[in-house]
C-alpha positions in Angstrom: -71.8 -7.9 51.1 -69.0 -6.7 48.8 -68.4 -3.0 48.6 -66.3 -0.9 46.3 -63.5 1.2 47.8 -63.5 4.7 46.2 -60.0 6.2 46.0 -58.8 9.7 45.4 -55.5 11.4 44.7 -56.1 14.4 46.9 -57.6 15.4 50.2 -58.6 18.9 51.3 -57.9 19.9 54.9 -61.5 21.0 55.6 -63.1 17.8 54.3 -65.0 15.7 56.9 -62.8 12.7 57.9 -63.7 9.3 59.2 -60.2 8.5 60.3 -56.4 8.5 59.7 -54.5 5.3 60.1 -50.8 4.4 59.6 -49.9 0.8 58.6 -47.0 -1.1 57.1 -47.4 -2.3 53.5 -45.1 -4.0 51.1 -44.4 -1.7 48.1 -42.2 -3.1 45.3 -40.9 -5.7 47.8 -39.9 -3.2 50.5 -41.7 -2.4 53.7 -43.2 1.1 53.7 -45.2 3.1 56.2 -48.5 4.2 54.6 -51.0 6.8 55.9 -54.6 6.0 55.0 -57.0 8.9 55.1 -60.7 8.2 54.9 -62.8 11.3 54.0 -66.5 11.8 53.2 -67.3 13.2 49.8 -70.8 13.4 48.4 -72.0 11.1 51.2 -69.5 8.4 50.2 -66.3 7.3 52.0 -63.2 8.0 49.8 -59.7 6.8 50.7 -56.3 8.3 50.0 -53.2 6.1 50.7 -50.0 8.2 51.2 -46.7 6.4 51.0 -44.6 8.0 53.8 -41.5 6.0 52.8 -39.4 3.1 54.1 -40.1 1.9 57.6 -36.4 2.5 58.2 -37.2 6.3 58.4 -39.5 5.5 61.4 -37.5 3.5 63.9 -39.4 2.7 67.1 -42.5 4.7 66.0 -45.7 2.9 66.7 -48.5 2.5 64.2 -51.8 4.1 65.1 -55.5 4.7 64.3 -57.2 8.0 64.8 -61.0 7.8 64.5 -62.8 10.9 63.3 -66.4 9.6 63.0 -68.7 6.6 62.6 -70.9 4.9 60.1 -74.2 3.7 61.5 -75.6 0.3 60.5 -78.1 2.2 58.4 -75.2 3.7 56.4 -75.5 7.2 57.8 -72.1 8.8 58.2 -71.2 11.0 61.2 -67.9 12.8 61.4 -66.5 15.1 64.2 -63.2 16.0 62.7 -61.7 17.3 59.4 -58.9 15.7 57.5 -56.6 18.6 58.4 -57.2 18.1 62.1 -56.6 14.4 62.1 -53.5 14.7 59.8 -52.1 17.2 62.3 -52.6 14.8 65.1 -51.0 12.0 63.1 -48.0 14.2 62.4 -47.6 14.9 66.1 -48.0 11.2 67.1 -45.4 10.1 64.5 -42.8 12.9 65.1 -42.9 12.9 68.9 -43.8 9.2 69.3 -46.1 10.2 72.1 -47.7 6.8 72.3 -44.4 5.2 73.3 -44.0 7.7 76.1 -47.6 7.3 77.4 -47.2 3.5 77.3 -44.0 3.7 79.4 -45.6 6.0 81.9 -48.7 3.8 82.3 -46.7 0.6 82.6 -44.2 2.1 85.1 -41.2 1.2 83.0 -38.1 3.4 82.9 -37.8 6.1 80.4 -35.0 5.9 77.8 -33.7 9.4 78.5 -33.5 9.7 82.3 -33.6 6.1 83.4 -36.1 7.0 86.1 -39.7 5.9 86.7 -42.3 8.5 85.8 
């Protein structure tokens, strides 16, 4: 079944949000980090793609997916977070690169700063 993707040019922080994802896309032949925000408006999923800039601005920062709800097979949408909440989490993950630190701790590898196991 083909489905139409509805797009928007704005997102309000209090809108129900299905998820925030960050991916790499080619824009005008250059690699950019793009934030995809999926919100629910009038019982439909609406998507905003935000160009965050060249991937060179984000060295060693992992891509991530932050779920905020689900769509049942019947089409019913359930969200548990707002766009503002998930965008704040995304900013924290990107700026502090928490995923990298957690991965190093779980894998037992040495940290970059101290050179010790944590």
